[in-house]
C-alpha positions in Angstrom: -15.8 -56.8 -20.2 -13.4 -56.2 -23.0 -14.1 -52.5 -22.9 -13.6 -52.2 -19.2 -10.3 -54.0 -19.5 -9.2 -51.6 -22.2 -10.1 -48.6 -20.1 -8.2 -50.1 -17.1 -5.1 -50.7 -19.2 -5.1 -47.2 -20.6 -5.8 -45.6 -17.2 -2.9 -47.3 -15.5 0.0 -47.2 -17.9 2.9 -49.5 -17.2 5.7 -47.7 -15.2 9.2 -47.7 -16.6 12.0 -49.1 -14.4 14.3 -46.5 -12.9 17.8 -46.5 -14.4 20.8 -47.8 -12.6 22.0 -44.4 -11.3 18.6 -43.8 -9.8 18.4 -47.2 -8.2 21.9 -46.7 -6.7 20.9 -43.3 -5.2 17.9 -44.8 -3.6 20.0 -47.6 -2.1 22.4 -45.2 -0.5 22.4 -45.2 3.4 20.4 -42.3 4.9 22.0 -39.4 6.6 21.8 -39.5 10.4 20.8 -35.8 10.4 17.5 -34.1 9.9 17.2 -31.4 7.3 17.2 -28.8 10.1 20.4 -30.3 11.6 22.1 -30.2 8.2 21.2 -26.6 7.7 22.5 -25.7 11.1 25.7 -27.6 10.6 26.6 -25.8 7.3 25.4 -22.5 8.7 28.1 -22.8 11.4 30.8 -23.8 8.9 29.8 -20.7 6.9 30.3 -18.5 9.9 33.7 -20.0 10.6 34.9 -19.7 7.0 32.7 -17.4 4.9 34.9 -17.9 1.8 36.7 -21.2 2.1 39.4 -21.8 -0.5 41.3 -24.7 -1.9 45.0 -24.7 -0.8 46.6 -25.7 -4.1 48.4 -22.8 -5.6 47.5 -22.0 -9.3 47.2 -19.1 -11.6 44.6 -20.2 -14.2 42.4 -23.3 -15.0 45.3 -25.0 -16.7 47.7 -24.8 -13.7 44.9 -25.9 -11.5 44.3 -29.0 -13.5 48.0 -29.8 -13.3 48.3 -29.1 -9.6 45.3 -31.3 -8.7 46.5 -34.1 -10.9 50.0 -33.9 -9.2 48.3 -33.9 -5.7 47.3 -37.6 -6.0 49.1 -39.4 -3.2 50.9 -36.2 -2.3 50.4 -33.3 0.1 49.1 -29.9 -1.0 52.2 -28.3 0.6 54.5 -30.6 -1.3 52.8 -29.9 -4.6 52.8 -26.1 -4.0 56.6 -26.2 -3.2 57.2 -28.1 -6.5 54.9 -26.1 -8.8 55.8 -22.5 -7.8 58.8 -22.5 -10.0 57.2 -24.7 -12.6 54.2 -22.5 -13.1 56.4 -19.3 -13.5 57.8 -20.7 -16.7 55.0 -23.0 -17.9 51.5 -21.7 -17.3 50.0 -22.9 -20.6 49.9 -26.3 -22.3 52.1 -25.0 -25.0 54.8 -23.8 -22.6 54.6 -27.1 -20.7 55.0 -29.1 -23.9 58.1 -27.0 -24.8 59.5 -27.8 -21.4 59.2 -31.5 -22.1 58.9 -34.5 -19.8 62.4 -34.2 -18.5 61.9 -30.5 -17.8 58.7 -31.3 -15.8 60.5 -34.1 -13.9 63.2 -31.6 -12.9 60.6 -29.5 -11.1 58.4 -32.2 -9.5 60.9 -34.9 -8.5 60.1 -34.2 -4.9 56.5 -35.4 -5.4 55.7 -39.1 -5.2 55.2 -41.0 -8.5 56.8 -38.0 -10.3 57.9 -39.9 -13.4 54.4 -41.2 -14.2 52.9 -37.8 -13.3 55.3 -36.0 -15.6 54.3 -38.3 -18.4 50.6 -37.6 -17.7 51.2 -33.9 -17.6 52.8 -33.9 -21.0 50.1 -36.2 -22.4 47.4 -33.9 -20.8 49.0 -30.9 -22.5 49.1 -32.6 -25.8 45.4 -33.5 -25.7 44.5 -29.9 -24.6 46.3 -28.5 -27.6 45.2 -31.1 -30.1 41.6 -31.5 -29.1 40.6 -28.5 -27.0 42.4 -25.6 -28.6 44.7 -25.2 -25.6 41.7 -24.5 -23.3 40.7 -26.5 -20.3 37.2 -28.0 -21.0 34.4 -27.1 -18.6 32.4 -30.4 -18.5 33.2 -33.4 -16.3 32.8 -35.7 -19.3 35.6 -33.9 -21.2 37.8 -33.3 -18.2 38.0 -37.0 -17.3 39.3 -37.7 -20.8 42.5 -35.9 -19.9 45.4 -38.2 -18.8 45.8 -38.3 -15.1 42.4 -36.6 -14.5 39.8 -38.6 -12.6 36.4 -37.7 -11.3 37.7 -36.0 -8.1 40.1 -33.8 -10.1 37.4 -32.9 -12.6 35.1 -31.9 -9.7 37.8 -29.7 -8.2 38.4 -28.0 -11.5 34.7 -27.5 -12.2 34.3 -25.9 -8.8 37.4 -23.8 -8.4 37.9 -22.7 -12.0 34.4 -22.5 -13.4 32.1 -22.0 -10.3 30.1 -25.2 -10.6 28.7 -26.7 -7.4 30.3 -30.1 -7.3 31.5 -32.4 -4.5 35.1 -33.5 -4.7 35.5 -36.5 -2.4 39.1 -36.8 -1.2 40.3 -38.7 1.9 39.1 -36.0 4.3 35.6 -35.7 2.8 35.2 -39.5 2.6 36.3 -39.9 6.2 34.0 -37.1 7.6 31.0 -38.2 5.6 31.2 -41.7 7.1 32.6 -40.9 10.5 29.9 -38.5 11.5 27.2 -40.3 9.5 26.4 -37.3 7.4 26.4 -39.1 4.0 27.7 -42.7 4.5 29.0 -44.6 1.5 31.3 -47.5 0.7 33.0 -45.7 -2.2 33.9 -42.1 -3.1 31.2 -42.1 -5.8 28.6 -43.3 -3.2 29.7 -40.5 -0.8 29.6 -37.9 -3.6 26.1 -38.9 -4.6 24.9 -38.9 -1.0 26.4 -35.6 -0.2 24.9 -34.0 -3.3 21.6 -35.3 -2.0 21.8 -34.2 1.6 23.7 -30.9 1.6 21.3 -27.9 1.8 21.3 -26.2 -1.6 22.4 -22.7 -0.3 25.6 -24.2 1.1 26.4 -26.7 -1.7 29.0 -24.6 -3.6 31.4 -24.3 -0.6 30.5 -27.5 1.1 33.4 -29.7 -0.2 35.9 -27.1 1.0 34.3 -26.8 4.4 34.4 -30.6 4.8 38.0 -30.8 3.6 39.1 -28.1 6.0 37.1 -29.5 8.9 38.8 -32.9 8.4 42.2 -31.3 8.0 42.2 -29.0 11.0 39.5 -30.4 13.4 38.1 -33.8 12.7 41.5 -35.3 12.1 42.2 -38.9 11.1 44.3 -39.9 14.1 42.4 -38.1 16.8 39.4 -35.8 16.2 39.7 -32.6 18.2 36.1 -32.6 19.4 36.8 -29.8 21.9 37.5 -27.5 19.0 34.5 -28.5 16.9 31.7 -26.0 16.3 29.2 -28.8 15.5 30.1 -31.0 18.6 26.5 -30.8 19.9 25.0 -31.8 16.5 27.6 -34.4 15.6 26.5 -38.1 15.7 30.0 -39.6 15.7 29.6 -42.4 18.3 33.1 -42.0 19.7 33.2 -38.2 20.0 34.9 -37.0 23.2 32.9 -33.8 23.6 29.4 -32.6 23.0 29.8 -28.9 23.8 30.4 -26.8 20.6 33.4 -24.6 20.4 32.7 -20.8 20.2 31.4 -19.9 16.8 33.7 -17.2 15.5 35.2 -16.5 12.1 38.6 -18.1 11.7 41.7 -16.2 10.6 42.4 -16.2 6.8 43.7 -19.5 5.5 47.5 -19.7 5.2 48.8 -22.4 2.8 51.9 -23.0 5.0 49.7 -24.3 7.8 48.9 -27.4 5.7 52.3 -28.9 6.2 51.9 -30.3 9.7 48.4 -31.4 9.0 49.3 -33.3 5.8 52.2 -35.1 7.6 49.7 -36.3 10.3 47.2 -37.3 7.7 49.7 -39.3 5.7 50.9 -41.1 8.8 47.3 -42.0 9.7 46.5 -43.5 6.2 
């Protein structure tokens, strides 16, 4: 009997408990879409915009970090307007430090929370020069150490500057993921985890841009323009006004100036 018990205990080793992150992922709400529907959804987005791009102007990884940090609670159009002149004279951490906090304020005072943002920009530049040799780090763990840089900003930089497939969850992505039940979640982190799990791998790199642009130009906050939606037949938004997909054609190249009216509408709806 003792031998049989010993054999039994060795044949069925005790399982370790999953860590907190794994348990949280398992607890996330399921997508309302089948794998085939998700593949078709992103296939259509890819036909519409084969090479989607972020709409914040920048010239290198450093100016991208600054632009994304400045875009918190501000529009892309407003940030672009403020940073065009700034980045012409300060496109490195060293040049930005030489400009000083007052110099940064002079360029970005049209952006909300500009005093605090200028302080963060200077602190960010100081950390980059003191700890990272003036170079923007490539990992999320290091990026979020920078003043004014959170997880969303880090994900944007990793994707746009370093080609890493990440999911930056802004207000557009958060709204779309929940509204159409693609990847429901109560928090941006939940939505990020869910989207990373359900987006088909071949489409993952561009997915966050497709969702941002879909939310900005079609599935708007105030009134979704379902009649212009290429996934209207697939979409599971309960209140959609149309279920006939718009013609699937490649859209004209993105123009940053187009963002202005959309951002004004989005801000009014928040």
